[in-house]
C-alpha positions in Angstrom: 114.1 73.0 63.5 114.1 71.7 60.5 110.9 73.7 59.8 113.0 76.7 60.7 115.7 76.7 58.3 113.4 75.9 55.4 111.7 78.8 57.0 115.1 80.5 56.4 116.7 79.0 53.6 112.8 79.7 51.7 112.8 83.3 52.8 116.8 83.1 51.5 115.7 82.3 48.1 112.3 84.9 48.1 115.0 88.0 48.3 117.4 86.6 45.8 120.6 86.2 48.3 123.2 84.1 45.6 126.0 84.5 47.4 129.8 82.7 48.2 131.7 83.4 51.3 133.6 81.4 53.9 136.8 81.9 56.8 139.6 80.9 58.4 140.7 80.2 61.7 143.7 80.4 62.2 144.2 84.8 60.8 145.8 86.4 63.8 142.5 89.3 64.5 139.6 86.0 64.0 139.0 88.0 60.9 137.1 86.0 57.7 139.6 89.1 56.2 143.3 88.3 54.6 141.9 84.6 53.5 142.8 82.5 50.8 138.3 81.6 50.3 136.3 83.0 48.0 134.4 86.6 49.6 134.4 90.3 49.5 135.0 90.7 52.7 138.1 88.4 52.6 140.2 90.3 50.6 142.6 93.0 51.1 142.2 96.5 50.6 143.6 96.6 46.4 144.6 99.7 45.1 141.7 102.3 45.0 139.9 100.4 47.2 138.3 103.1 49.9 140.0 102.6 53.6 138.8 104.6 56.5 140.9 104.6 59.6 138.7 105.3 62.5 141.1 107.2 64.7 139.6 105.8 68.3 140.7 106.7 72.3 141.7 103.2 72.5 143.3 103.4 68.7 142.5 102.8 65.3 140.5 100.7 63.0 141.0 100.6 59.7 138.4 99.2 56.9 137.6 98.5 53.6 135.0 99.7 51.8 132.3 98.4 48.7 130.7 101.2 47.3 128.9 99.3 44.6 127.6 96.9 46.9 125.9 99.7 48.5 125.8 103.0 47.2 123.6 106.0 49.1 125.3 104.3 52.3 128.9 104.2 51.1 128.8 108.5 50.0 126.4 108.6 52.8 129.3 107.5 55.4 132.4 108.8 53.2 131.1 112.7 52.7 130.8 112.9 57.1 133.6 111.5 57.3 135.3 114.2 55.4 133.3 117.3 55.8 134.4 116.3 59.5 130.6 114.6 60.3 131.9 111.8 62.7 135.5 113.9 64.5 134.6 114.0 68.9 132.0 111.4 68.2 131.4 108.8 70.6 130.7 105.1 70.7 127.8 105.7 72.3 126.6 101.9 72.9 128.7 98.5 73.1 128.0 95.8 73.7 130.9 92.8 74.0 129.3 89.5 72.1 127.6 92.0 69.3 128.3 94.8 69.0 130.0 98.8 68.8 127.7 102.2 67.0 128.7 104.9 66.4 128.0 108.3 64.2 125.5 110.1 66.3 127.0 113.7 67.1 124.2 114.2 69.9 126.1 110.8 71.9 122.3 109.4 72.8 122.2 106.9 69.7 118.8 109.8 68.9 121.0 112.0 67.2 122.3 112.0 63.0 121.0 112.4 59.6 122.4 111.1 56.7 123.8 114.2 53.8 120.5 114.7 52.6 118.7 115.7 55.4 116.5 112.5 55.4 116.1 108.8 55.8 117.1 105.8 53.3 116.6 102.6 53.2 118.7 99.3 53.5 120.5 97.8 50.2 121.2 94.4 49.9 123.8 93.0 49.0 124.1 89.2 48.1 127.9 89.3 48.7 128.1 91.0 51.7 127.2 90.1 55.6 127.3 90.6 59.3 130.6 88.6 59.6 133.0 90.1 62.5 134.6 93.0 61.4 131.6 94.3 59.0 130.1 98.2 59.3 126.6 98.3 58.7 124.6 101.7 58.8 122.2 101.5 61.5 118.5 101.7 62.0 116.0 101.8 63.8 112.4 99.7 63.3 110.5 102.4 60.5 111.0 102.8 57.2 113.7 104.7 55.6 115.7 105.8 58.8 119.0 105.6 58.1 120.8 108.4 58.6 124.3 108.5 60.2 124.8 105.9 62.7 126.6 102.8 62.0 128.5 99.9 64.2 131.2 97.1 63.8 130.0 94.1 64.6 132.0 92.1 67.5 130.9 89.1 67.6 133.0 85.4 68.0 130.6 83.2 67.7 127.5 82.2 66.2 124.6 81.3 69.1 123.2 77.5 69.8 120.0 77.7 66.9 121.9 79.8 64.6 125.8 77.8 64.8 123.3 74.2 64.1 121.8 76.3 60.9 124.7 77.2 59.7 125.8 73.1 60.2 122.8 72.0 58.5 123.3 73.6 55.6 126.5 72.6 55.3 126.1 69.3 55.5 123.4 69.8 52.5 124.3 71.5 50.3 122.2 69.5 47.4 119.7 69.4 49.6 116.7 71.1 46.5 115.0 73.6 48.0 112.5 74.7 44.8 112.7 77.1 41.7 112.7 80.1 41.6 110.0 82.8 39.0 111.8 81.0 35.6 112.3 77.3 36.7 115.6 77.7 37.8 116.2 75.2 40.2 117.3 76.4 43.4 119.6 74.4 46.2 121.4 74.9 49.3 124.0 75.6 48.1 122.9 78.0 46.0 121.3 80.3 48.8 123.7 79.3 51.6 127.1 78.5 50.2 130.1 76.5 52.6 132.1 79.2 52.0 129.0 81.3 53.8 128.3 79.2 56.4 132.3 77.9 57.2 132.2 82.0 57.8 129.8 82.1 59.9 131.0 79.2 61.7 134.5 80.1 61.6 134.5 83.4 62.3 131.4 84.5 64.6 128.1 86.7 63.3 125.1 87.7 63.8 123.6 86.8 61.1 120.0 87.7 61.6 120.6 91.1 61.2 121.2 89.9 57.5 118.8 91.4 54.9 119.2 87.7 53.3 117.6 86.5 56.7 115.7 89.3 58.2 113.9 91.5 56.0 114.5 93.9 57.9 117.9 93.6 57.5 120.6 96.3 57.7 123.7 97.0 55.3 126.3 96.2 55.1 129.2 98.4 53.2 132.6 97.8 55.0 134.8 94.7 57.3 137.4 96.2 59.4 141.0 94.4 57.9 142.6 95.9 61.1 142.1 96.7 64.2 139.6 94.6 65.2 141.5 94.2 68.7 140.7 97.9 68.4 136.9 96.8 68.2 137.1 93.9 70.7 138.7 96.6 73.4 136.4 98.8 73.1 132.9 96.5 73.5 134.6 95.2 77.0 134.8 98.4 78.8 132.7 99.2 81.6 129.2 100.6 80.6 125.8 101.8 82.0 122.5 99.3 82.1 121.7 101.3 78.7 124.5 100.1 77.6 126.6 103.2 77.5 130.2 103.2 78.3 130.8 104.5 81.8 133.4 106.6 80.4 133.6 108.2 76.7 135.2 106.2 74.6 136.4 108.4 70.8 136.2 109.2 67.6 139.1 112.1 67.6 139.1 111.7 63.8 138.5 110.0 60.4 140.7 109.4 58.1 139.5 108.4 54.0 141.5 107.3 51.6 140.3 106.6 47.7 141.5 108.4 45.1 138.2 108.3 43.4 136.4 110.1 46.4 138.4 113.7 45.5 136.5 113.4 42.0 133.2 114.5 42.4 130.4 115.3 44.6 128.2 112.7 46.6 125.2 112.8 44.5 127.6 112.7 41.5 129.7 109.9 42.9 126.4 108.1 44.2 125.0 108.4 40.3 127.9 106.9 38.6 127.6 103.7 41.9 123.9 103.6 40.4 124.8 103.6 36.8 127.7 101.3 37.2 125.7 98.4 39.8 
């Protein structure tokens, strides 16, 4: 177990995972949103932030997006949402204790494309993780396979192995791991901060899908702020052996708010975000 922990931490160092995260078990929806901890995903939406509402057949899911952290995923998703690409699509794959997945106009899990007509690769941000309620882009095992599909993390708990790894990190914050390429000392706290460990331990999520934990990890670019009860309800519907709901759960429409979205075309917005980043 310790060897695996150190291997995981070394991988975190290699991909430059310097982060700060946290959690609060008393939040009414069991997510990190609205806590007092130093987390990007914990913050409530501010004026000018992009917020999308998925109006589903089982209720509304409201999500704050983070354009500077994952500009390509952001521009792709928002443009699709504003153009009605997701209207009438279904959640084609739901797994209670894991996630709900949608965004495929075919409803099969094999459809959908980006606004550019070709796939693109994952975007790493040290500030965003697969906590419960995270919004992320789906991808296959092939490189540059992100299209239009997305998922929302539903899991309440960590599995036993990940729980032990984060407990270890929490209890060994001052442990020296080594040095980076410029000779700076790297401690456990630099790669798995107390806040990050507490967030996963308190709220759950799927840390194995973090790009910092897995070189095949996925892009997080948003966080549910309201409607996790709807996500939980969708995840619990009856489904077949392929995890497709027996009765369609439909995204009827998507509402987008955030004034800067309407000021420029997608490519110009992407260019500006990449420049700012």
